[in-house]
C-alpha positions as CSV (number, residue, x, y, z in Angstrom):
1,M,167.4,194.6,102.9
2,N,170.4,193.7,105.0
3,A,170.9,190.0,105.2
4,N,173.2,190.3,108.1
5,P,171.6,192.9,110.5
6,S,173.9,191.8,113.4
7,L,177.0,193.0,111.6
8,S,177.9,196.6,112.6
9,V,181.5,196.6,111.3
10,V,181.9,198.5,108.0
11,F,184.9,197.0,106.2
12,S,186.5,200.0,104.6
13,D,190.0,198.4,104.4
14,L,190.1,195.4,102.0
15,S,193.8,195.6,101.4
16,A,194.3,192.1,102.9
17,L,192.1,190.8,100.1
18,F,193.1,193.2,97.3
19,A,196.8,193.5,97.9
20,P,198.1,190.7,100.3
21,R,201.8,190.4,100.8
22,S,201.5,187.1,102.7
23,I,199.0,184.3,102.0
24,A,198.3,181.1,103.9
25,I,196.5,178.2,102.3
26,V,194.6,176.2,105.0
27,G,194.1,172.6,103.9
28,A,197.2,172.8,101.8
29,T,197.9,169.6,99.8
30,D,199.8,168.5,96.7
31,R,196.7,166.7,95.3
32,P,195.2,168.5,92.3
33,G,192.6,171.0,93.5
34,P,192.2,174.6,94.7
35,A,195.5,174.7,96.7
36,T,197.7,173.6,93.7
37,R,195.8,175.8,91.3
38,I,196.2,178.8,93.5
39,R,199.9,178.1,93.9
40,A,200.3,177.8,90.1
41,S,198.4,181.1,89.6
42,L,200.6,182.9,92.1
43,D,203.7,181.7,90.2
44,A,202.2,182.8,86.8
45,L,201.3,186.3,88.1
46,G,204.8,186.7,89.6
47,F,203.6,187.1,93.2
48,D,206.7,187.9,95.3
49,G,205.1,187.8,98.7
50,E,205.1,185.0,101.2
51,L,203.1,181.8,100.8
52,H,202.4,179.6,103.9
53,A,201.0,176.1,104.0
54,V,198.6,175.0,106.9
55,N,197.5,171.4,107.4
56,P,197.7,169.5,110.7
57,A,197.6,166.2,108.8
58,R,200.6,166.8,106.6
59,A,204.3,167.7,107.3
60,E,204.7,169.4,103.9
61,A,202.7,170.7,101.0
62,L,203.2,173.0,98.0
63,G,206.9,172.8,98.6
64,R,206.7,174.2,102.1
65,P,206.5,172.8,105.6
66,C,202.9,172.7,106.9
67,A,202.0,174.4,110.2
68,P,199.2,172.7,112.2
69,S,197.2,176.0,112.5
70,L,197.3,179.7,111.5
71,A,198.1,180.5,115.1
72,A,201.2,178.3,114.9
73,L,202.8,180.2,112.0
74,D,205.9,182.3,112.8
75,R,204.4,185.4,111.1
76,T,200.7,186.3,110.8
77,P,199.6,186.2,107.1
78,D,197.5,188.9,105.6
79,V,194.9,186.5,104.3
80,A,194.0,182.9,104.8
81,L,192.5,180.8,102.0
82,L,190.3,178.0,103.3
83,C,190.6,175.0,101.1
84,V,188.6,172.8,103.5
85,G,185.2,171.3,103.6
86,P,182.1,173.2,104.8
87,E,182.1,171.6,108.2
88,R,185.6,172.9,109.0
89,V,185.1,176.5,107.9
90,A,183.9,178.0,111.2
91,A,186.8,176.4,113.1
92,A,189.2,177.8,110.6
93,V,187.8,181.3,110.9
94,L,188.1,181.1,114.7
95,D,191.7,180.0,114.2
96,A,192.2,183.1,111.8
97,A,190.8,185.4,114.5
98,Q,193.1,184.0,117.1
99,A,196.1,184.4,114.8
100,G,195.2,188.0,114.0
101,V,194.6,187.4,110.3
102,K,192.6,190.2,108.6
103,G,191.4,188.5,105.5
104,V,189.8,185.1,104.9
105,V,188.3,183.5,101.8
106,S,186.1,180.4,101.9
107,Y,185.4,178.5,98.7
108,A,183.2,175.8,100.3
109,S,179.5,175.4,99.5
110,G,177.0,174.2,102.0
111,V,178.5,176.1,105.0
112,G,175.1,177.4,105.9
113,A,173.8,173.9,106.5
114,T,176.6,173.1,109.1
115,R,177.0,173.7,112.8
116,H,180.0,174.4,115.0
117,E,179.7,173.3,118.6
118,G,175.9,173.4,118.4
119,L,175.7,176.9,116.8
120,A,175.0,177.7,113.2
121,S,178.3,178.0,111.4
122,L,177.4,181.2,109.7
123,D,176.5,182.9,113.0
124,V,179.9,181.8,114.4
125,I,181.7,183.1,111.3
126,R,179.9,186.5,111.4
127,A,180.5,187.0,115.1
128,A,184.2,186.1,114.8
129,C,184.7,188.4,111.9
130,M,182.9,191.3,113.6
131,D,184.9,190.9,116.8
132,A,188.3,190.5,115.0
133,G,187.7,192.8,112.1
134,I,188.2,190.0,109.5
135,A,187.3,190.8,105.9
136,F,185.6,187.5,104.9
137,C,184.9,186.6,101.2
138,G,182.4,183.9,100.6
139,P,181.6,181.1,101.3
140,D,180.6,179.4,98.1
141,C,182.7,181.7,95.9
142,M,185.6,181.5,93.4
143,G,187.5,184.1,95.4
144,I,189.4,187.2,94.3
145,L,191.9,187.7,91.5
146,N,194.1,190.8,91.7
147,P,196.1,191.3,88.5
148,A,196.7,194.9,89.7
149,T,198.8,193.7,92.6
150,R,200.0,190.4,91.0
151,S,198.2,188.4,93.7
152,T,195.3,185.9,93.6
153,L,192.9,184.4,96.0
154,Y,191.0,182.9,93.1
155,M,190.5,179.2,93.0
156,G,190.7,179.0,89.2
157,E,194.1,178.6,87.6
158,V,195.6,181.5,85.7
159,L,197.5,180.1,82.7
160,D,198.4,183.4,80.9
161,A,199.0,186.4,83.2
162,S,200.4,188.5,80.4
163,S,197.0,189.8,79.1
164,I,194.7,189.4,82.1
165,G,195.6,192.7,83.7
166,G,193.8,195.9,83.0
167,D,191.7,198.7,84.5
168,V,188.2,197.0,84.8
169,A,187.0,195.7,88.1
170,L,184.4,192.9,88.2
171,I,182.1,192.1,91.1
172,T,179.9,189.1,90.6
173,Q,177.7,187.1,92.9
174,S,177.9,184.2,90.5
175,G,181.0,182.1,90.4
176,S,180.3,180.8,86.9
177,M,179.9,184.4,85.7
178,A,183.4,185.2,87.0
179,I,184.8,182.2,85.1
180,G,182.9,183.2,81.9
181,L,183.8,186.9,81.9
182,V,187.5,186.3,82.5
183,T,187.7,184.0,79.4
184,D,187.8,187.0,77.0
185,V,190.4,189.6,77.6
186,R,191.0,190.6,74.0
187,R,189.8,194.3,74.5
188,F,190.3,194.9,78.2
189,G,191.7,193.3,81.3
190,Y,191.0,193.3,84.9
191,S,192.3,195.1,88.0
192,H,190.3,192.8,90.3
193,V,187.8,190.0,89.7
194,I,185.7,189.4,92.8
195,S,183.4,186.4,93.2
196,T,181.4,187.3,96.3
197,G,179.5,184.0,96.7
198,A,177.0,183.8,99.6
199,E,178.2,187.1,101.1
200,A,178.1,185.9,104.7
201,V,180.1,189.0,105.9
202,L,181.3,191.1,103.0
203,S,178.7,192.1,100.4
204,A,178.8,193.6,96.9
205,A,178.4,197.0,98.5
206,D,181.7,196.6,100.5
207,Y,183.7,195.7,97.4
208,L,182.1,198.5,95.4
209,A,183.0,201.1,98.0
210,A,186.6,199.9,98.1
211,L,186.9,199.8,94.3
212,A,185.6,203.4,94.1
213,D,189.0,204.4,95.8
214,D,191.1,201.9,93.9
215,P,193.8,203.7,91.8
216,A,194.1,200.7,89.4
217,T,190.3,200.7,88.5
218,R,188.8,202.9,85.8
219,V,185.4,201.1,85.3
220,I,183.5,198.8,87.7
221,A,181.2,196.1,86.4
222,L,178.7,194.1,88.5
223,F,176.7,191.0,88.0
224,L,174.1,190.9,90.8
225,E,171.4,188.4,91.9
226,A,170.4,190.3,95.0
227,V,171.5,193.4,97.0
228,R,171.8,192.6,100.7
229,D,172.3,196.1,102.0
230,I,170.7,198.6,99.6
231,H,171.7,201.7,101.7
232,R,175.4,200.8,101.6
233,F,175.2,199.8,98.0
234,V,173.8,203.1,96.8
235,A,176.3,205.0,99.1
236,A,179.1,203.1,97.4
237,A,177.6,203.8,93.9
238,E,177.6,207.5,94.8
239,R,181.1,207.3,95.9
240,A,182.2,205.8,92.6
241,R,180.3,208.5,90.7
242,E,182.0,211.2,92.8
243,R,185.4,209.7,91.7
244,G,184.4,209.6,88.0
245,K,184.2,205.8,87.8
246,P,181.3,204.4,85.9
247,V,179.5,201.5,87.5
248,V,177.8,199.1,85.0
249,V,175.2,196.7,86.5
250,L,173.6,193.6,85.1
251,K,170.9,192.5,87.6
252,V,169.1,189.2,87.4
253,G,166.3,187.8,89.6
254,K,163.4,189.5,91.2
255,T,162.4,190.3,94.8
256,T,159.9,188.3,96.7
257,L,156.5,189.9,96.9
258,S,155.2,191.0,100.2
259,R,151.9,189.7,101.3
260,E,150.4,193.2,101.4
261,A,151.6,194.2,98.0
262,A,150.5,190.9,96.4
263,L,146.9,191.7,97.4
264,G,146.9,194.7,95.2
265,H,148.4,195.5,91.8
266,T,151.5,197.0,93.4
267,G,153.1,193.7,94.2
268,G,153.7,192.8,90.6
269,I,155.4,196.1,90.0
270,A,157.3,196.5,93.3
271,G,158.6,193.0,92.9
272,D,160.1,193.4,89.4
273,A,163.3,194.8,88.0
274,R,162.0,198.4,87.3
275,V,162.2,199.2,91.0
276,F,165.9,198.4,91.2
277,S,166.4,200.1,87.9
278,A,165.0,203.3,89.3
279,L,167.4,203.2,92.2
280,L,170.4,202.5,89.9
281,A,169.4,205.5,87.7
282,R,169.1,207.8,90.7
283,H,172.6,207.0,91.9
284,G,174.4,207.2,88.6
285,C,174.8,203.5,87.7
286,I,174.5,202.2,84.1
287,E,172.1,199.3,83.9
288,V,172.4,196.8,81.1
289,S,170.2,193.9,80.2
290,T,172.6,191.4,78.6
291,L,176.2,190.2,78.9
292,E,176.9,191.5,75.4
293,E,175.7,195.0,76.4
294,L,177.7,194.9,79.6
295,T,180.9,194.0,77.7
296,E,180.4,196.6,75.0
297,T,179.6,199.3,77.5
298,V,182.7,198.5,79.5
299,V,184.8,198.8,76.3
300,C,183.2,202.2,75.5
301,L,183.7,203.6,79.0
302,R,187.3,202.6,79.4
303,A,188.3,204.3,76.1
304,A,190.2,207.5,76.4
305,R,187.2,209.4,74.8
306,R,183.6,209.2,76.0
307,P,180.7,210.6,74.1
308,A,179.6,214.0,75.2
309,G,176.1,213.7,73.8
310,G,173.5,211.3,72.5
311,G,173.7,211.6,68.7
312,I,175.5,208.8,66.9
313,G,176.7,209.0,63.3
314,I,177.1,205.8,61.3
315,V,179.2,205.2,58.2
316,S,179.4,201.9,56.3
317,P,180.6,200.8,52.9
318,S,177.6,198.5,52.6
319,G,173.9,199.4,51.9
320,G,172.9,196.2,53.7
321,H,174.7,197.2,56.8
322,V,173.1,200.7,56.6
323,E,169.6,199.2,56.5
324,Y,170.4,196.7,59.2
325,A,171.8,199.5,61.5
326,L,168.7,201.6,60.9
327,D,166.3,198.7,61.8
328,I,168.3,197.9,65.0
329,A,168.5,201.5,66.1
330,A,164.8,202.1,65.6
331,R,163.9,198.9,67.6
332,A,166.4,199.9,70.4
333,G,165.3,203.5,70.6
334,I,168.8,204.8,69.7
335,D,169.1,208.3,68.5
336,L,170.5,208.6,65.0
337,P,170.0,212.3,64.2
338,A,170.0,213.5,60.6
339,L,173.3,214.9,59.2
340,P,173.0,218.7,59.1
341,E,172.5,220.4,55.7
342,Q,176.0,221.9,55.6
343,Q,177.7,218.5,56.2
344,R,175.3,216.7,53.9
345,A,176.1,219.1,51.0
346,L,179.8,218.8,51.4
347,L,179.5,215.0,51.6
348,A,177.3,214.9,48.4
349,A,180.0,216.8,46.5
350,T,182.4,213.9,47.2
351,I,180.3,210.7,47.1
352,G,177.3,211.8,45.0
353,T,173.7,211.4,46.2
354,V,173.1,211.4,49.9
355,S,169.8,210.6,51.5
356,A,167.8,213.4,53.0
357,H,168.4,212.0,56.5
358,G,172.1,211.3,55.7
359,N,172.5,208.9,58.7
360,P,173.7,206.2,58.3
361,V,175.9,207.1,55.4
362,D,176.3,204.5,52.6
363,A,179.9,205.2,51.6
364,W,179.8,203.0,48.6
365,G,178.5,206.0,46.7
366,N,180.4,206.4,43.4
367,G,182.5,203.4,44.1
368,D,185.7,205.0,45.4
369,Y,185.0,203.7,48.9
370,E,188.3,204.7,50.4
371,T,187.7,208.4,49.7
372,N,184.0,208.0,50.5
373,L,184.6,206.4,53.9
374,R,186.9,209.3,54.9
375,A,184.4,211.8,53.7
376,G,181.5,210.2,55.6
377,L,183.6,210.0,58.8
378,A,184.7,213.6,58.4
379,A,181.1,214.7,57.9
380,F,180.1,213.3,61.3
381,A,183.3,214.5,62.9
382,A,182.3,218.1,61.9
383,S,178.6,217.7,62.7
384,P,177.4,219.6,65.7
385,T,174.6,217.2,66.3
386,H,176.7,214.0,66.5
387,A,178.8,213.1,69.6
388,A,180.1,209.7,68.5
389,V,181.2,208.3,65.1
390,V,180.8,204.6,64.1
391,L,182.2,202.8,61.1
392,V,180.5,199.5,60.5
393,T,182.4,196.7,58.8
394,D,182.9,193.1,59.5
395,T,186.3,191.4,60.0
396,M,187.5,188.6,62.2
397,D,190.7,187.0,63.4
398,S,191.8,184.1,61.2
399,Q,189.0,184.8,58.6
400,P,189.5,182.8,55.3
401,T,189.2,185.9,53.1
402,R,191.3,189.1,52.9
403,P,190.1,191.4,55.7
404,T,188.9,195.0,55.0
405,R,191.5,197.6,55.7
406,Y,189.5,200.6,56.9
407,V,191.2,201.2,60.2
408,D,193.7,203.7,58.8
409,A,190.9,205.9,57.4
410,L,189.1,205.8,60.8
411,L,192.2,206.7,62.8
412,D,193.2,209.5,60.3
413,V,189.8,211.2,60.7
414,A,189.7,210.5,64.5
415,A,193.0,212.3,64.9
416,T,191.4,215.6,63.7
417,S,188.5,215.3,66.2
418,D,187.9,215.1,69.9
419,K,184.9,212.8,69.5
420,P,185.0,209.1,70.2
421,F,185.3,206.9,67.1
422,Y,184.3,203.2,67.0
423,L,184.9,200.4,64.5
424,L,181.9,198.2,64.8
425,S,181.4,194.6,63.6
426,S,177.7,193.8,63.0
427,R,177.8,190.5,65.1
428,A,178.7,190.1,68.7
429,G,182.2,188.7,69.3
430,L,183.3,189.4,65.8
431,F,186.5,191.5,65.6
432,R,190.2,191.5,64.9
433,R,192.6,191.7,67.9
434,E,195.1,193.7,66.0
435,Y,192.5,196.3,65.2
436,A,191.3,196.4,68.7
437,D,194.8,197.1,70.0
438,R,195.5,199.8,67.3
439,L,192.3,201.6,68.0
440,A,192.7,201.5,71.8
441,A,196.2,203.0,71.4
442,H,194.6,206.0,69.7
443,G,191.6,206.5,72.0
444,A,189.2,204.7,69.8
445,S,187.4,201.3,70.3
446,Q,186.5,198.1,68.5
447,L,182.9,197.1,69.2
448,A,180.9,194.1,68.2
449,G,177.2,193.6,67.7
450,V,175.1,196.5,66.3
451,E,172.5,196.5,69.1
452,P,174.7,196.0,72.2
453,A,177.3,198.4,70.7
454,L,174.8,201.2,70.0
455,R,173.3,200.7,73.4
456,A,176.7,200.9,74.9
457,I,177.6,204.2,73.2
458,A,174.2,205.6,74.4
459,N,174.9,204.3,77.9
460,G,178.3,206.1,77.9
461,A,176.7,209.3,76.7
462,A,173.9,209.2,79.3
463,W,176.5,208.5,82.1
464,R,178.6,211.5,81.1
465,A,175.6,213.8,80.8
466,A,173.9,212.7,84.1
467,T,174.1,215.1,87.0
468,P,173.0,214.2,90.6
469,L,169.5,215.3,91.4
470,A,169.1,217.9,94.2
471,L,167.1,217.0,97.4
472,R,163.6,218.2,97.1
473,V,161.7,220.3,99.7
474,R,158.9,218.0,100.8
475,Q,155.5,219.1,102.0
476,S,155.4,219.9,105.7
477,A,156.5,216.6,107.2
478,A,155.5,217.6,110.7
479,A,152.0,218.5,109.8
480,L,151.5,215.4,107.7
481,H,152.9,213.2,110.4
482,G,150.5,214.7,112.9
483,A,147.5,214.2,110.7
484,L,148.6,210.6,109.9
485,A,149.1,209.8,113.6
486,N,145.6,211.0,114.4
487,T,143.8,209.3,111.6
488,L,145.5,205.9,111.1
489,P,144.4,203.0,113.2
490,A,147.0,201.3,115.3
491,G,148.4,197.9,114.3
492,K,148.2,196.1,111.0
493,H,145.0,196.8,109.0
494,W,143.5,197.1,105.6
495,L,141.4,200.2,105.3
496,D,138.3,199.6,103.3
497,E,137.6,201.9,100.5
498,A,135.3,204.2,102.4
499,K,137.8,204.6,105.3
500,A,140.6,205.0,102.9
501,K,138.9,207.7,100.9
502,A,137.8,209.5,104.1
503,W,141.5,209.5,105.2
504,L,142.6,210.8,101.9
505,R,140.0,213.6,102.0
506,D,141.2,214.6,105.5
507,L,144.6,215.0,104.0
508,G,143.3,217.3,101.3
509,L,143.0,214.9,98.3
510,Q,139.9,214.8,96.1
511,T,137.5,211.8,95.9
512,P,134.0,211.5,94.4
513,R,131.0,212.5,96.6
514,G,129.7,209.4,98.3
515,L,127.5,208.0,101.2
516,L,127.7,204.7,103.0
517,A,124.5,202.6,102.9
518,R,124.2,200.3,105.9
519,A,122.1,197.2,105.8
520,T,119.0,199.2,107.0
521,D,119.6,202.0,104.6
522,D,118.1,202.3,101.1
523,P,120.9,202.8,98.6
524,A,118.5,204.2,96.0
525,T,117.4,207.0,98.3
526,L,121.0,208.0,99.0
527,A,121.7,207.8,95.2
528,A,118.9,210.2,94.4
529,G,120.3,212.7,96.9
530,L,123.8,212.5,95.3
531,G,122.5,212.7,91.8
532,F,122.8,210.1,89.0
533,P,124.7,208.3,87.6
534,V,126.2,206.5,90.6
535,A,128.5,203.5,91.5
536,L,127.6,200.9,94.0
537,K,130.5,199.1,95.8
538,V,130.8,196.5,98.6
539,I,132.8,197.9,101.6
540,D,134.4,195.3,103.8
541,E,138.1,194.9,104.8
542,R,137.7,191.1,104.5
543,I,137.1,191.3,100.7
544,A,140.2,192.5,99.0
545,H,139.0,191.8,95.4
546,R,135.5,192.7,94.5
547,T,135.4,193.0,90.7
548,P,135.7,189.2,90.0
549,Y,132.6,188.6,92.0
550,G,130.5,191.4,90.5
551,L,130.5,193.4,93.8
552,V,131.0,196.7,92.0
553,Q,128.3,198.1,89.8
554,L,128.9,201.3,87.7
555,D,126.9,203.9,85.8
556,L,123.6,203.3,87.6
557,D,121.4,206.1,86.3
558,S,118.0,205.6,88.1
559,V,116.4,204.6,91.4
560,D,115.3,201.3,89.8
561,A,118.8,200.6,88.5
562,V,120.3,201.1,92.0
563,T,117.6,199.0,93.7
564,H,118.3,196.1,91.2
565,A,122.1,196.4,91.5
566,A,121.9,196.4,95.3
567,A,119.8,193.2,95.2
568,T,122.2,191.6,92.8
569,I,125.2,192.5,95.0
570,R,123.5,191.1,98.2
571,A,122.8,187.8,96.3
572,R,126.4,187.5,95.2
573,L,127.6,188.2,98.7
574,A,125.3,185.5,100.1
575,E,126.8,183.1,97.5
576,H,130.5,183.9,97.8
577,F,130.9,185.6,101.2
578,P,127.9,184.6,103.4
579,A,129.5,186.1,106.5
580,C,129.5,189.5,104.6
581,R,126.0,189.5,103.2
582,D,124.9,192.6,105.2
583,V,128.1,194.7,104.9
584,P,127.7,198.4,103.9
585,L,127.5,199.5,100.3
586,L,129.2,202.7,99.2
587,V,127.0,204.8,97.0
588,E,129.2,207.2,95.0
589,R,128.6,209.9,92.3
590,M,130.2,208.8,89.1
591,T,133.1,211.0,87.9
592,G,133.1,212.1,84.3
593,P,135.2,210.4,81.7
594,G,138.9,211.0,81.6
595,L,142.4,209.5,81.8
596,D,142.9,206.8,84.4
597,L,146.2,206.6,86.3
598,F,147.8,204.3,88.8
599,V,149.7,205.9,91.7
600,A,151.1,203.8,94.5
601,A,153.6,203.8,97.3
602,S,155.0,200.8,99.1
603,T,158.3,199.4,100.5
604,D,160.1,197.0,98.3
605,P,161.8,194.3,100.3
606,E,165.1,194.8,98.6
607,C,165.1,198.5,97.5
608,G,163.1,200.2,100.2
609,P,160.3,202.8,99.9
610,M,159.1,203.3,96.3
611,L,156.6,205.5,94.4
612,M,154.9,204.0,91.3
613,L,153.2,205.8,88.6
614,G,151.6,204.9,85.2
615,F,148.4,204.2,83.3
616,G,145.6,202.9,85.5
617,G,142.3,201.1,85.2
618,F,142.3,198.3,82.7
619,L,145.5,199.7,81.1
620,L,147.5,198.8,84.2
621,E,147.0,195.1,83.4
622,T,147.2,195.4,79.6
623,V,149.9,198.0,79.0
624,R,151.9,197.9,82.4
625,D,153.6,201.1,81.5
626,V,154.6,202.0,85.0
627,V,157.7,203.9,86.3
628,A,159.2,203.6,89.8
629,I,160.8,206.4,91.8
630,P,162.7,205.9,95.1
631,L,161.2,207.7,98.0
632,P,161.5,210.5,98.9
633,P,161.7,211.8,95.3
634,R,164.5,214.1,94.4
635,E,163.9,217.5,92.7
636,G,162.5,216.9,89.2
637,E,162.8,213.1,89.5
638,V,159.1,212.3,89.1
639,A,158.9,214.4,86.0
640,A,162.1,212.9,84.6
641,R,161.0,209.3,85.2
642,L,157.6,210.0,83.8
643,A,159.1,211.4,80.6
644,Q,160.6,208.0,79.9
645,S,157.1,206.4,79.8
646,G,154.3,206.2,77.4
647,L,152.1,208.1,79.9
648,G,154.6,210.9,80.1
649,R,154.9,211.2,76.4
650,F,151.1,211.3,76.1
651,L,150.7,214.0,78.8
652,T,153.2,216.2,76.9
653,S,151.3,215.8,73.6
654,R,148.5,218.0,72.3
655,S,146.0,215.4,73.4
656,G,147.5,215.1,76.9
657,A,147.2,218.9,77.3
658,L,143.4,218.3,77.4
659,F,144.0,216.6,80.8
660,G,146.1,219.3,82.3
661,G,149.5,218.0,81.0
662,V,152.2,216.6,83.2
663,E,152.2,219.1,86.2
664,P,149.0,218.0,88.0
665,I,150.0,214.4,88.1
666,V,153.6,215.1,89.1
667,R,152.3,217.2,92.0
668,F,149.8,214.5,93.0
669,A,152.4,211.8,92.8
670,E,154.8,213.8,94.9
671,T,152.1,214.3,97.5
672,I,151.4,210.6,97.8
673,G,155.2,210.0,98.1
674,D,155.4,212.6,100.9
675,L,152.4,211.0,102.7
676,Y,154.1,207.6,102.6
677,V,157.4,209.0,103.9
678,A,155.7,211.1,106.5
679,A,153.9,208.1,107.9
680,N,157.3,206.9,109.1
681,G,156.5,203.2,109.0
682,R,152.8,203.4,109.9
683,L,151.9,202.5,106.3
684,S,152.8,199.5,104.2
685,L,150.9,200.4,101.1
686,I,149.0,203.2,99.4
687,E,147.5,202.1,96.1
688,L,145.3,204.4,94.2
689,N,143.8,202.9,91.0
690,P,142.3,204.5,89.2
691,V,143.1,208.1,89.7
692,R,141.1,210.1,87.1
693,L,142.2,213.2,85.2
694,T,139.1,214.7,83.7
695,D,139.0,217.2,80.8
696,R,141.2,220.2,81.8
697,A,140.9,219.4,85.5
698,A,143.7,220.7,87.7
699,V,143.1,218.2,90.5
700,P,143.2,214.4,90.0
701,V,140.3,212.4,91.6
702,V,140.8,209.2,93.5
703,L,138.2,206.7,92.3
704,D,139.5,203.7,94.3
705,A,142.0,203.3,97.1
706,L,143.7,200.5,98.8
707,I,145.6,201.4,102.0
708,A,147.4,199.2,104.5
709,T,148.8,200.2,107.9
710,A,151.9,198.5,109.2
711,E,152.4,196.3,112.2
712,E,154.1,198.9,114.3
713,H,155.5,202.4,114.1
714,T,159.2,202.7,113.4
715,A,161.2,205.6,114.7
């Protein structure tokens, strides 16, 4: 959700922050601190623009005369760096607006707790930036480092500018992550490093959109804690994809559960990372789970060659490394396809016995490992089923033993192929700088850590293979909206199960046959008319959770069983919910055995409307194999996401075919998504659990439903 709904300015021009030609330091001083560190960094980078000092309390600082304010400078600077306390930030921004400054960076923490002339400081800052068109970074950030333009607005000191530059842009909401990720530039450097901080005005989405068009940037990496404007974020991600720039995202933290979702099962799903993951996947981003995977993925993607498919071939001179790689790949779900028969036969003629699978290749073979390594690498280079070739061997800068010298063999074979080649150390952070440089010069890469590296190669292949999903033709939105408007109650309500199922039936969905037994009705008589066995359930909007109190009785197969169950339920109501002791009971014909599913739609507070689909019933709590799909779903998106789950794999199996396969549940889930979208804000939750697929049935049956209407209709 947008944290700053009052801001209507879209900051498309961030040149004042990315490529300033004149910089003013507000609060300039010669005491050790941000001002002196920034000055030293500018000198180290070779910044040849203007540097101004602003401090009303000093005549001179940083070797320059101090102006009392930004407005008092002879020339308006492109950007002002606020090296002042939190209580002075709002006044400094107003000064920048008066002076016509177009970029401001505030490093101070605690600005949100201060006030300026009786108003909240952040409100003053946002209003000033909106009115004056100021691109404001921060507060509570490290600032922005721009090796691509030899400028810095970053409060950390750059000691060695010779190796920090490169073609990777980093956006991080954590200042400490900016500090940490800039410490290692052995395999790649940065075009821009952006610490966004509290994002009072500019958000990660603004920076991502600008970097999509940045000529110095080849790969964009993000470390995110929250996304404040999801619509602008995904639009910026699409823009980067259109321009061929991979976006690699490491997201931490989870959204706050809404009250409505928390009452059902949906809250625990809508509030976790899989919802954001679904959104990233739709818009072409690469999601990673660790800093190691982020780093190795960036290394893979910025190489001259990127894998064109998912098959990885591995060669090692060590049987131990071969076994280790096999175990890691199996655990991580990484595809190591078998070496084709033709290549396996040619390889065996050189190195001797080759396993039936042939991947990884143990190149120790007959002991002539130099020849064997080349033969193994050449076999994968020639293989039609392998898109990337990996040589696993460990070596490290300043190691106490003689390093292995396998790079020549790898580069010689790589020169005969258009596939990407990688030299891989088995542990993270373990590699030789000289090898990394040589490999990079020939379009190959030095990777570290078997698991993050294999994931990185797979990430690169998936990104290259991905294509945008087409928009899907939804069910008649006008007809659905009309039906919804006529059947949904106004205001914010929970529909009890009987009302929810009646609403679903009106919209053409299937539920079990059932009748409502009021306090004066005999449930057993109604059950006899429906036919046994039946279920007996309490129906009241005030009782959200019935099972823990024994208010649902199943498989009642006689009049006596129903009479006894009804008496038991009434007694439990009197004990736990005395005001509800005479509420209606739903008598419902039991549905035959089958596969239980969970299908839900709700609006995630961060990511917007989402459809969720997975195993239901007790398996929802125990397996939690649920996928999320942004709404409305794109063409083929439900099926594609489902295929990544255990449920999807089961439905495509021989056993799954007994329940109708994938298509019935895909159609059903798309219908629920369409209903939620067509409600146009009238609904806050549809949760159907379980939805049962019976033997060879073409239509899923909704066994239980939880539906909530929203406070008000949104146009």
